C-alpha positions in Angstrom: -23.4 24.1 13.5 -25.2 26.2 16.1 -23.3 27.0 19.3 -26.5 27.8 21.2 -27.9 25.3 23.6 -31.6 24.6 23.9 -32.5 25.3 27.5 -35.8 24.0 29.0 -37.5 23.6 32.3 -35.8 20.3 33.0 -32.2 21.2 32.2 -32.2 24.9 33.3 -30.8 24.3 36.7 -27.9 22.2 35.6 -27.1 24.1 32.4 -27.6 27.7 33.7 -27.7 28.0 37.4 -24.9 25.5 38.1 -22.8 26.6 35.1 -19.1 27.2 35.8 -19.2 30.2 33.3 -21.7 33.0 32.7 -24.8 32.2 30.7 -26.8 34.3 28.2 -30.4 33.0 28.0 -32.6 34.2 25.2 -36.3 33.8 26.2 -38.2 33.6 22.9 -41.1 32.1 21.0 -41.7 31.0 17.4 -44.5 33.6 16.7 -42.4 36.6 18.0 -41.1 38.9 15.2 -38.5 40.7 17.3 -37.2 37.3 18.6 -36.5 36.3 15.0 -34.4 39.5 14.6 -32.4 38.8 17.8 -31.9 35.1 16.9 -29.0 35.6 14.5 -27.3 38.0 16.9 -27.5 35.5 19.7 -26.0 32.9 17.4 -23.0 35.2 16.5 -22.4 36.0 20.2 -22.5 32.2 20.9 -19.7 31.7 18.4 -17.6 34.7 19.3 -17.8 34.0 23.1 -17.8 30.2 23.0 -14.9 29.8 25.4 -16.2 32.4 27.9 -20.0 32.4 27.8 -22.6 29.7 27.6 -25.4 30.8 25.3 -28.8 29.3 24.8 -32.4 29.8 24.0 -35.5 29.0 26.0 -38.9 28.8 24.2 -41.4 30.4 26.6 -44.3 28.6 25.1 -42.8 25.2 25.8 -41.1 26.1 29.1 -43.5 28.4 31.0 -42.3 27.3 34.4 -38.8 28.8 33.9 -40.2 31.9 32.1 -42.7 32.5 35.0 -39.9 32.0 37.6 -38.0 34.9 36.1 -41.0 37.1 35.5 -40.6 37.1 31.7 -43.5 39.4 30.6 -42.4 40.4 27.1 -40.1 38.7 24.6 -37.4 38.8 23.5 -35.9 39.0 27.0 -32.3 38.1 27.4 -31.0 37.3 30.9 -27.3 37.1 31.8 -26.6 34.7 34.7 -23.4 34.5 36.6 -22.9 32.2 39.6 -26.6 31.1 39.4 -27.9 34.7 39.7 -29.3 37.1 37.1 -26.7 39.9 36.7 -28.3 41.7 33.7 -31.5 41.8 31.7 -32.1 43.0 28.2 -35.7 43.4 27.0 -36.5 43.8 23.3 -34.4 43.8 20.1 -31.4 46.0 19.9 -28.2 46.2 17.8 -25.5 43.6 18.4 -23.1 46.3 19.6 -25.4 47.0 22.6 -25.7 43.3 23.5 -21.9 43.0 23.3 -21.3 46.0 25.5 -23.5 44.5 28.2 -21.8 41.1 27.9 -18.3 42.6 28.2 -19.3 44.0 31.6 -19.7 40.4 32.9 -17.3 38.4 30.7 -13.7 39.4 30.9 
């Protein structure tokens, strides 16, 4: 079973901005090739950090309001939120090791 949460325009504030733990949000779309490459990495991170990090995906085609609010111009873009604020931004596909290095700076 997937550990990732489906974020959307209506649940974003409660699930992400008011979360009691850091959140990794994967902004993606069905038609995006690099997004499909990042997807399995995001799933693995969700499982490995389940107790420390809330991980979810937000489909930019279906939730343009939230994507626009955070200025998402290219996908995949992954934002890390902590205390309701963006603390890191990762644009484009990269190896899992690089994602984990960025996450470790925020999640202890």
